[in-house]
N, CA, C and O atoms as a GROMACS GRO file, in nm:
protein
  424
    1MET      N    1   1.000   1.916   1.643
    1MET     CA    2   0.990   2.009   1.532
    1MET      C    3   1.044   2.148   1.569
    1MET      O    4   1.114   2.212   1.491
    2GLY      N    5   1.008   2.193   1.690
    2GLY     CA    6   1.054   2.324   1.735
    2GLY      C    7   1.205   2.330   1.750
    2GLY      O    8   1.266   2.434   1.726
    3ARG      N    9   1.265   2.219   1.790
    3ARG     CA   10   1.412   2.214   1.806
    3ARG      C   11   1.481   2.225   1.670
    3ARG      O   12   1.583   2.292   1.658
    4CYS      N   13   1.425   2.158   1.569
    4CYS     CA   14   1.483   2.165   1.434
    4CYS      C   15   1.480   2.307   1.379
    4CYS      O   16   1.575   2.352   1.315
    5ILE      N   17   1.370   2.377   1.405
    5ILE     CA   18   1.358   2.515   1.358
    5ILE      C   19   1.460   2.604   1.429
    5ILE      O   20   1.521   2.690   1.366
    6LYS      N   21   1.479   2.584   1.558
    6LYS     CA   22   1.579   2.663   1.632
    6LYS      C   23   1.719   2.637   1.578
    6LYS      O   24   1.797   2.731   1.562
    7ILE      N   25   1.750   2.511   1.550
    7ILE     CA   26   1.882   2.478   1.495
    7ILE      C   27   1.899   2.539   1.357
    7ILE      O   28   2.006   2.592   1.324
    8LEU      N   29   1.794   2.531   1.275
    8LEU     CA   30   1.800   2.586   1.139
    8LEU      C   31   1.822   2.737   1.143
    8LEU      O   32   1.910   2.788   1.073
    9PHE      N   33   1.744   2.808   1.224
    9PHE     CA   34   1.759   2.953   1.232
    9PHE      C   35   1.891   2.992   1.298
    9PHE      O   36   1.950   3.095   1.262
   10GLY      N   37   1.938   2.914   1.393
   10GLY     CA   38   2.068   2.941   1.454
   10GLY      C   39   2.180   2.927   1.352
   10GLY      O   40   2.271   3.010   1.348
   11SER      N   41   2.174   2.822   1.271
   11SER     CA   42   2.275   2.801   1.166
   11SER      C   43   2.268   2.912   1.062
   11SER      O   44   2.371   2.962   1.017
   12LEU      N   45   2.146   2.949   1.025
   12LEU     CA   46   2.129   3.056   0.927
   12LEU      C   47   2.183   3.188   0.980
   12LEU      O   48   2.244   3.265   0.905
   13SER      N   49   2.162   3.215   1.107
   13SER     CA   50   2.214   3.338   1.168
   13SER      C   51   2.367   3.341   1.166
   13SER      O   52   2.427   3.445   1.141
   14ILE      N   53   2.428   3.228   1.193
   14ILE     CA   54   2.574   3.220   1.190
   14ILE      C   55   2.626   3.244   1.049
   14ILE      O   56   2.724   3.316   1.030
   15ILE      N   57   2.562   3.185   0.949
   15ILE     CA   58   2.603   3.202   0.810
   15ILE      C   59   2.590   3.348   0.769
   15ILE      O   60   2.682   3.403   0.708
   16VAL      N   61   2.479   3.412   0.802
   16VAL     CA   62   2.458   3.553   0.769
   16VAL      C   63   2.563   3.640   0.838
   16VAL      O   64   2.615   3.734   0.778
   17ALA      N   65   2.594   3.610   0.963
   17ALA     CA   66   2.696   3.687   1.036
   17ALA      C   67   2.833   3.672   0.971
   17ALA      O   68   2.906   3.770   0.959
   18LEU      N   69   2.868   3.551   0.929
   18LEU     CA   70   2.998   3.530   0.863
   18LEU      C   71   3.004   3.602   0.729
   18LEU      O   72   3.108   3.659   0.694
   19ILE      N   73   2.896   3.601   0.654
   19ILE     CA   74   2.892   3.674   0.527
   19ILE      C   75   2.909   3.824   0.552
   19ILE      O   76   2.984   3.890   0.480
   20ALA      N   77   2.841   3.877   0.653
   20ALA     CA   78   2.852   4.019   0.685
   20ALA      C   79   2.995   4.056   0.726
   20ALA      O   80   3.046   4.160   0.686
   21ILE      N   81   3.058   3.971   0.803
   21ILE     CA   82   3.198   3.995   0.843
   21ILE      C   83   3.288   3.994   0.720
   21ILE      O   84   3.376   4.079   0.707
   22GLY      N   85   3.267   3.898   0.630
   22GLY     CA   86   3.347   3.889   0.508
   22GLY      C   87   3.331   4.011   0.420
   22GLY      O   88   3.429   4.065   0.368
   23ILE      N   89   3.207   4.056   0.403
   23ILE     CA   90   3.182   4.176   0.322
   23ILE      C   91   3.246   4.298   0.387
   23ILE      O   92   3.304   4.382   0.318
   24GLY      N   93   3.234   4.308   0.519
   24GLY     CA   94   3.298   4.420   0.589
   24GLY      C   95   3.448   4.421   0.571
   24GLY      O   96   3.508   4.526   0.552
   25TYR      N   97   3.510   4.303   0.577
   25TYR     CA   98   3.654   4.293   0.559
   25TYR      C   99   3.693   4.334   0.417
   25TYR      O  100   3.792   4.405   0.397
   26LEU      N  101   3.615   4.290   0.318
   26LEU     CA  102   3.644   4.327   0.180
   26LEU      C  103   3.630   4.477   0.157
   26LEU      O  104   3.704   4.535   0.078
   27LYS      N  105   3.535   4.540   0.224
   27LYS     CA  106   3.516   4.684   0.209
   27LYS      C  107   3.634   4.762   0.268
   27LYS      O  108   3.667   4.870   0.219
   28MET      N  109   3.695   4.708   0.371
   28MET     CA  110   3.804   4.779   0.438
   28MET      C  111   3.941   4.747   0.381
   28MET      O  112   4.035   4.823   0.405
   29ASN      N  113   3.957   4.639   0.308
   29ASN     CA  114   4.088   4.595   0.262
   29ASN      C  115   4.093   4.592   0.109
   29ASN      O  116   4.052   4.494   0.047
   30ASP      N  117   4.142   4.701   0.049
   30ASP     CA  118   4.148   4.712  -0.096
   30ASP      C  119   4.234   4.604  -0.160
   30ASP      O  120   4.195   4.546  -0.262
   31LEU      N  121   4.350   4.577  -0.102
   31LEU     CA  122   4.442   4.480  -0.161
   31LEU      C  123   4.378   4.341  -0.168
   31LEU      O  124   4.385   4.275  -0.271
   32TYR      N  125   4.317   4.298  -0.059
   32TYR     CA  126   4.254   4.166  -0.057
   32TYR      C  127   4.138   4.161  -0.156
   32TYR      O  128   4.119   4.060  -0.224
   33ARG      N  129   4.059   4.269  -0.164
   33ARG     CA  130   3.947   4.275  -0.258
   33ARG      C  131   3.996   4.266  -0.402
   33ARG      O  132   3.937   4.196  -0.484
   34GLN      N  133   4.105   4.336  -0.433
   34GLN     CA  134   4.160   4.330  -0.568
   34GLN      C  135   4.214   4.192  -0.601
   34GLN      O  136   4.196   4.143  -0.712
   35LYS      N  137   4.281   4.128  -0.504
   35LYS     CA  138   4.331   3.992  -0.526
   35LYS      C  139   4.217   3.894  -0.549
   35LYS      O  140   4.222   3.810  -0.638
   36LEU      N  141   4.114   3.906  -0.468
   36LEU     CA  142   3.998   3.817  -0.480
   36LEU      C  143   3.928   3.838  -0.614
   36LEU      O  144   3.888   3.741  -0.679
   37PHE      N  145   3.913   3.964  -0.655
   37PHE     CA  146   3.849   3.992  -0.784
   37PHE      C  147   3.933   3.940  -0.900
   37PHE      O  148   3.879   3.884  -0.995
   38ALA      N  149   4.065   3.956  -0.893
   38ALA     CA  150   4.153   3.906  -0.998
   38ALA      C  151   4.144   3.754  -1.009
   38ALA      O  152   4.139   3.700  -1.120
   39ARG      N  153   4.140   3.686  -0.897
   39ARG     CA  154   4.128   3.540  -0.896
   39ARG      C  155   3.994   3.497  -0.954
   39ARG      O  156   3.987   3.403  -1.034
   40PHE      N  157   3.886   3.567  -0.914
   40PHE     CA  158   3.752   3.537  -0.966
   40PHE      C  159   3.745   3.562  -1.116
   40PHE      O  160   3.690   3.481  -1.190
   41LEU      N  161   3.801   3.674  -1.160
   41LEU     CA  162   3.801   3.708  -1.302
   41LEU      C  163   3.877   3.604  -1.384
   41LEU      O  164   3.835   3.569  -1.494
   42ASN      N  165   3.987   3.556  -1.331
   42ASN     CA  166   4.065   3.454  -1.399
   42ASN      C  167   3.987   3.323  -1.409
   42ASN      O  168   3.997   3.252  -1.510
   43LYS      N  169   3.911   3.290  -1.306
   43LYS     CA  170   3.831   3.166  -1.308
   43LYS      C  171   3.720   3.171  -1.413
   43LYS      O  172   3.697   3.073  -1.483
   44ILE      N  173   3.652   3.287  -1.423
   44ILE     CA  174   3.539   3.293  -1.515
   44ILE      C  175   3.581   3.320  -1.659
   44ILE      O  176   3.502   3.299  -1.751
   45SER      N  177   3.703   3.365  -1.681
   45SER     CA  178   3.749   3.392  -1.818
   45SER      C  179   3.860   3.294  -1.854
   45SER      O  180   3.975   3.334  -1.875
   46ASP      N  181   3.825   3.168  -1.860
   46ASP     CA  182   3.920   3.061  -1.886
   46ASP      C  183   3.948   3.048  -2.036
   46ASP      O  184   3.857   3.017  -2.112
   47PRO      N  185   4.072   3.073  -2.081
   47PRO     CA  186   4.103   3.061  -2.224
   47PRO      C  187   4.097   2.917  -2.274
   47PRO      O  188   4.093   2.894  -2.395
   48ASN      N  189   4.094   2.820  -2.183
   48ASN     CA  190   4.083   2.679  -2.224
   48ASN      C  191   3.939   2.638  -2.252
   48ASN      O  192   3.915   2.528  -2.301
   49ASN      N  193   3.844   2.725  -2.221
   49ASN     CA  194   3.704   2.699  -2.252
   49ASN      C  195   3.682   2.735  -2.398
   49ASN      O  196   3.656   2.850  -2.432
   50THR      N  197   3.693   2.635  -2.485
   50THR     CA  198   3.692   2.660  -2.630
   50THR      C  199   3.560   2.718  -2.678
   50THR      O  200   3.559   2.798  -2.772
   51ALA      N  201   3.450   2.681  -2.616
   51ALA     CA  202   3.320   2.735  -2.660
   51ALA      C  203   3.314   2.886  -2.635
   51ALA      O  204   3.270   2.961  -2.722
   52MET      N  205   3.357   2.930  -2.517
   52MET     CA  206   3.355   3.073  -2.487
   52MET      C  207   3.458   3.150  -2.570
   52MET      O  208   3.430   3.261  -2.615
   53MET      N  209   3.575   3.092  -2.590
   53MET     CA  210   3.676   3.160  -2.672
   53MET      C  211   3.630   3.171  -2.817
   53MET      O  212   3.661   3.269  -2.884
   54ASP      N  213   3.558   3.071  -2.866
   54ASP     CA  214   3.503   3.078  -3.001
   54ASP      C  215   3.404   3.194  -3.012
   54ASP      O  216   3.408   3.271  -3.108
   55ILE      N  217   3.318   3.206  -2.913
   55ILE     CA  218   3.222   3.317  -2.913
   55ILE      C  219   3.297   3.450  -2.905
   55ILE      O  220   3.266   3.543  -2.979
   56ARG      N  221   3.394   3.458  -2.816
   56ARG     CA  222   3.468   3.583  -2.795
   56ARG      C  223   3.547   3.623  -2.919
   56ARG      O  224   3.537   3.737  -2.965
   57CYS      N  225   3.624   3.530  -2.973
   57CYS     CA  226   3.715   3.563  -3.083
   57CYS      C  227   3.644   3.570  -3.218
   57CYS      O  228   3.660   3.667  -3.292
   58ASN      N  229   3.568   3.468  -3.250
   58ASN     CA  230   3.513   3.458  -3.385
   58ASN      C  231   3.383   3.535  -3.404
   58ASN      O  232   3.356   3.582  -3.514
   59GLN      N  233   3.305   3.548  -3.301
   59GLN     CA  234   3.177   3.613  -3.320
   59GLN      C  235   3.178   3.759  -3.275
   59GLN      O  236   3.130   3.845  -3.348
   60LEU      N  237   3.232   3.788  -3.159
   60LEU     CA  238   3.231   3.925  -3.110
   60LEU      C  239   3.339   4.011  -3.174
   60LEU      O  240   3.309   4.114  -3.234
   61LEU      N  241   3.464   3.969  -3.161
   61LEU     CA  242   3.574   4.053  -3.209
   61LEU      C  243   3.586   4.053  -3.361
   61LEU      O  244   3.621   4.155  -3.420
   62LYS      N  245   3.558   3.941  -3.424
   62LYS     CA  246   3.569   3.933  -3.570
   62LYS      C  247   3.465   4.024  -3.637
   62LYS      O  248   3.496   4.095  -3.732
   63HIS      N  249   3.344   4.020  -3.586
   63HIS     CA  250   3.238   4.098  -3.648
   63HIS      C  251   3.243   4.245  -3.612
   63HIS      O  252   3.177   4.328  -3.675
   64SER      N  253   3.320   4.279  -3.512
   64SER     CA  254   3.332   4.420  -3.476
   64SER      C  255   3.437   4.490  -3.562
   64SER      O  256   3.456   4.611  -3.551
   65ASN      N  257   3.505   4.414  -3.648
   65ASN     CA  258   3.602   4.471  -3.742
   65ASN      C  259   3.710   4.550  -3.668
   65ASN      O  260   3.730   4.668  -3.694
   66VAL      N  261   3.779   4.484  -3.577
   66VAL     CA  262   3.884   4.546  -3.498
   66VAL      C  263   4.004   4.577  -3.588
   66VAL      O  264   4.056   4.487  -3.654
   67LYS      N  265   4.046   4.704  -3.591
   67LYS     CA  266   4.160   4.742  -3.674
   67LYS      C  267   4.218   4.873  -3.624
   67LYS      O  268   4.159   4.942  -3.541
   68GLY      N  269   4.335   4.906  -3.675
   68GLY     CA  270   4.400   5.032  -3.640
   68GLY      C  271   4.461   5.030  -3.502
   68GLY      O  272   4.525   4.933  -3.461
   69GLN      N  273   4.440   5.139  -3.429
   69GLN     CA  274   4.492   5.151  -3.294
   69GLN      C  275   4.382   5.110  -3.196
   69GLN      O  276   4.273   5.166  -3.196
   70VAL      N  277   4.413   5.010  -3.114
   70VAL     CA  278   4.313   4.953  -3.023
   70VAL      C  279   4.345   4.994  -2.881
   70VAL      O  280   4.458   4.978  -2.833
   71LEU      N  281   4.245   5.048  -2.813
   71LEU     CA  282   4.255   5.082  -2.671
   71LEU      C  283   4.151   4.998  -2.598
   71LEU      O  284   4.031   5.015  -2.618
   72GLU      N  285   4.198   4.907  -2.514
   72GLU     CA  286   4.107   4.825  -2.435
   72GLU      C  287   4.110   4.874  -2.291
   72GLU      O  288   4.213   4.866  -2.224
   73ILE      N  289   3.999   4.926  -2.246
   73ILE     CA  290   3.989   4.976  -2.109
   73ILE      C  291   3.933   4.866  -2.022
   73ILE      O  292   3.823   4.816  -2.046
   74GLY      N  293   4.009   4.828  -1.922
   74GLY     CA  294   3.969   4.716  -1.836
   74GLY      C  295   4.005   4.584  -1.899
   74GLY      O  296   3.918   4.498  -1.917
   75SER      N  297   4.131   4.566  -1.933
   75SER     CA  298   4.173   4.443  -2.002
   75SER      C  299   4.174   4.321  -1.911
   75SER      O  300   4.192   4.209  -1.959
   76GLY      N  301   4.154   4.341  -1.782
   76GLY     CA  302   4.140   4.229  -1.689
   76GLY      C  303   4.261   4.138  -1.688
   76GLY      O  304   4.374   4.183  -1.670
   77THR      N  305   4.237   4.010  -1.709
   77THR     CA  306   4.345   3.911  -1.707
   77THR      C  307   4.403   3.888  -1.845
   77THR      O  308   4.483   3.796  -1.864
   78GLY      N  309   4.365   3.970  -1.942
   78GLY     CA  310   4.419   3.958  -2.077
   78GLY      C  311   4.350   3.852  -2.161
   78GLY      O  312   4.413   3.795  -2.251
   79ILE      N  313   4.225   3.826  -2.134
   79ILE     CA  314   4.153   3.719  -2.205
   79ILE      C  315   4.137   3.749  -2.354
   79ILE      O  316   4.122   3.656  -2.433
   80ASN      N  317   4.139   3.876  -2.393
   80ASN     CA  318   4.124   3.909  -2.535
   80ASN      C  319   4.254   3.902  -2.614
   80ASN      O  320   4.251   3.905  -2.737
   81PHE      N  321   4.368   3.892  -2.547
   81PHE     CA  322   4.496   3.888  -2.617
   81PHE      C  323   4.504   3.777  -2.721
   81PHE      O  324   4.546   3.804  -2.834
   82PRO      N  325   4.464   3.653  -2.689
   82PRO     CA  326   4.472   3.547  -2.791
   82PRO      C  327   4.386   3.577  -2.914
   82PRO      O  328   4.418   3.534  -3.025
   83CYS      N  329   4.277   3.649  -2.894
   83CYS     CA  330   4.188   3.682  -3.006
   83CYS      C  331   4.250   3.788  -3.098
   83CYS      O  332   4.226   3.787  -3.218
   84LEU      N  333   4.328   3.877  -3.042
   84LEU     CA  334   4.384   3.988  -3.118
   84LEU      C  335   4.526   3.960  -3.167
   84LEU      O  336   4.580   4.036  -3.248
   85HIS      N  337   4.586   3.853  -3.119
   85HIS     CA  338   4.727   3.823  -3.143
   85HIS      C  339   4.763   3.818  -3.292
   85HIS      O  340   4.862   3.879  -3.332
   86ASN      N  341   4.686   3.750  -3.372
   86ASN     CA  342   4.721   3.733  -3.514
   86ASN      C  343   4.645   3.827  -3.606
   86ASN      O  344   4.644   3.806  -3.727
   87ASN      N  345   4.582   3.928  -3.552
   87ASN     CA  346   4.507   4.022  -3.634
   87ASN      C  347   4.604   4.122  -3.697
   87ASN      O  348   4.659   4.208  -3.627
   88THR      N  349   4.624   4.111  -3.826
   88THR     CA  350   4.720   4.198  -3.896
   88THR      C  351   4.663   4.338  -3.920
   88THR      O  352   4.737   4.427  -3.962
   89ASN      N  353   4.535   4.359  -3.894
   89ASN     CA  354   4.474   4.491  -3.910
   89ASN      C  355   4.500   4.584  -3.792
   89ASN      O  356   4.470   4.703  -3.797
   90ILE      N  357   4.554   4.528  -3.684
   90ILE     CA  358   4.581   4.608  -3.565
   90ILE      C  359   4.722   4.666  -3.574
   90ILE      O  360   4.819   4.592  -3.585
   91GLN      N  361   4.731   4.799  -3.570
   91GLN     CA  362   4.861   4.866  -3.576
   91GLN      C  363   4.926   4.871  -3.439
   91GLN      O  364   5.046   4.849  -3.426
   92SER      N  365   4.847   4.902  -3.337
   92SER     CA  366   4.899   4.907  -3.201
   92SER      C  367   4.788   4.871  -3.103
   92SER      O  368   4.669   4.888  -3.131
   93TYR      N  369   4.830   4.822  -2.988
   93TYR     CA  370   4.735   4.781  -2.885
   93TYR      C  371   4.780   4.839  -2.752
   93TYR      O  372   4.896   4.826  -2.713
   94ILE      N  373   4.687   4.902  -2.682
   94ILE     CA  374   4.712   4.950  -2.546
   94ILE      C  375   4.600   4.896  -2.458
   94ILE      O  376   4.482   4.918  -2.485
   95GLY      N  377   4.639   4.825  -2.354
   95GLY     CA  378   4.541   4.775  -2.257
   95GLY      C  379   4.560   4.845  -2.125
   95GLY      O  380   4.671   4.851  -2.072
   96ILE      N  381   4.452   4.899  -2.071
   96ILE     CA  382   4.457   4.969  -1.943
   96ILE      C  383   4.380   4.888  -1.841
   96ILE      O  384   4.261   4.859  -1.860
   97GLU      N  385   4.447   4.850  -1.734
   97GLU     CA  386   4.383   4.776  -1.626
   97GLU      C  387   4.429   4.834  -1.493
   97GLU      O  388   4.546   4.823  -1.459
   98PRO      N  389   4.337   4.897  -1.418
   98PRO     CA  390   4.378   4.960  -1.292
   98PRO      C  391   4.408   4.862  -1.179
   98PRO      O  392   4.477   4.898  -1.084
   99ASN      N  393   4.359   4.740  -1.188
   99ASN     CA  394   4.381   4.641  -1.082
   99ASN      C  395   4.514   4.570  -1.108
   99ASN      O  396   4.520   4.480  -1.192
  100VAL      N  397   4.618   4.608  -1.036
  100VAL     CA  398   4.751   4.550  -1.059
  100VAL      C  399   4.756   4.402  -1.023
  100VAL      O  400   4.848   4.333  -1.065
  101GLN      N  401   4.660   4.354  -0.947
  101GLN     CA  402   4.659   4.212  -0.909
  101GLN      C  403   4.628   4.122  -1.029
  101GLN      O  404   4.656   4.002  -1.023
  102THR      N  405   4.573   4.176  -1.136
  102THR     CA  406   4.544   4.095  -1.255
  102THR      C  407   4.668   4.077  -1.342
  102THR      O  408   4.669   3.990  -1.430
  103TYR      N  409   4.771   4.156  -1.321
  103TYR     CA  410   4.889   4.151  -1.407
  103TYR      C  411   4.957   4.015  -1.405
  103TYR      O  412   5.015   3.973  -1.506
  104SER      N  413   4.951   3.946  -1.294
  104SER     CA  414   5.018   3.815  -1.286
  104SER      C  415   4.949   3.710  -1.373
  104SER      O  416   5.006   3.604  -1.397
  105TYR      N  417   4.828   3.737  -1.420
  105TYR     CA  418   4.756   3.642  -1.504
  105TYR      C  419   4.778   3.665  -1.653
  105TYR      O  420   4.731   3.587  -1.735
  106PHE      N  421   4.850   3.773  -1.689
  106PHE     CA  422   4.875   3.802  -1.832
  106PHE      C  423   4.957   3.694  -1.894
  106PHE      O  424   4.988   3.700  -2.013
   0.00000   0.00000   0.00000
């Protein structure tokens, strides 16, 4: 029993150390952090997920009465573009996204 506990805590210590090293690397490397965030954002905002796109387009954006000049701050991977594409009430659209790594997902 004592040997199993030592192995368990040893494995847990290694995992915690690897996580700490990974977090430290992400804190020091802006480019890698931005790439990782862009990839993560693209995974969680899948336009092929029809249930989420229905909620996003038909319930959130439709009821907010989007019209005129639209400024989207933090447009991410452009997940809202399909929702706004056929809206004839929008005169102009400007999306601002500071993370250039997300641009490849537009």
